[in-house]
N, C-alpha and C positions, 0 to 999 in steps of 0.2 A: 368509216373514219377516213378523213382525207390525209394521206401521207404519201411519201414517195414510194413506199413499198407496194402500194396498190395502183400506182400510176402506170398508164400505158407507155409513157416515154422513159421509164426508169429501168435500167439494166443493172441488176444486183450483182455484186461481187462479194468477197468474204466480209470485209469490214465496211468499205466505202463502195458505193455504186456510181454509175454515171447517168446523168440526166441528159436525154437526147431531145429535149423539147426544141432547142434552137440549134443552128449549125455548129456553134461552139459547145462542145460537151463540158458539163460541169460535174465535179466530184461532189457527191452528197451522201449523207447517211440515210438509211431507209426510213428513219423516223422524222426526217426534215419535211417541211412543207413550203413550197415556193408560191402558192397561190394560183398556179397554172395547172392544177391537178385535173387530169382526165382519167376517169375510171376505166380500168381495163375491162373488156367484155367478158362476161361469165357464160359458161355453157349451161343451158337449162336441160334438165332431164325430166321427162314425163313419167310420173310414177303411176302404177296401177291403183285402182280404187277397190278397197276391201269393204264389203257389206257384212256387218256383224249379224244382221237379222237372218240372212239367207246363207251365210257362210260361203260366199262366192267372191271371186276376184274378177273384176272386169277392167277393161281399159278405160281411161278417163274419157268422158264424152267430148267429142270434138266441138269446138265453137263454130257456130254458124255465122259467117260474115255476110252482112247485107250492105248494099250500096246506099250511100247517103243521098237524099234528094237534093237537087240543085236549088239553092235559095232564090235564084233569079226566076226560075220557072214557077215557083210557088207564088211569088209576089205579083 
């Protein structure tokens, strides 16, 4: 949901917060939405994988990254 409470540029206070998107700070409520919403970054946590058939816990498999082929070299 896009609202000031989840925006990267919003600093929350008790009732009203301040929007720091531009040099001039504006007082806004956390439920307001100005249209300039930038989602604050979330921290991702890697969870272990539980296999119910073998009753074991393993770390999640790491993704193998491969280099994309150059489009000009193929043509």
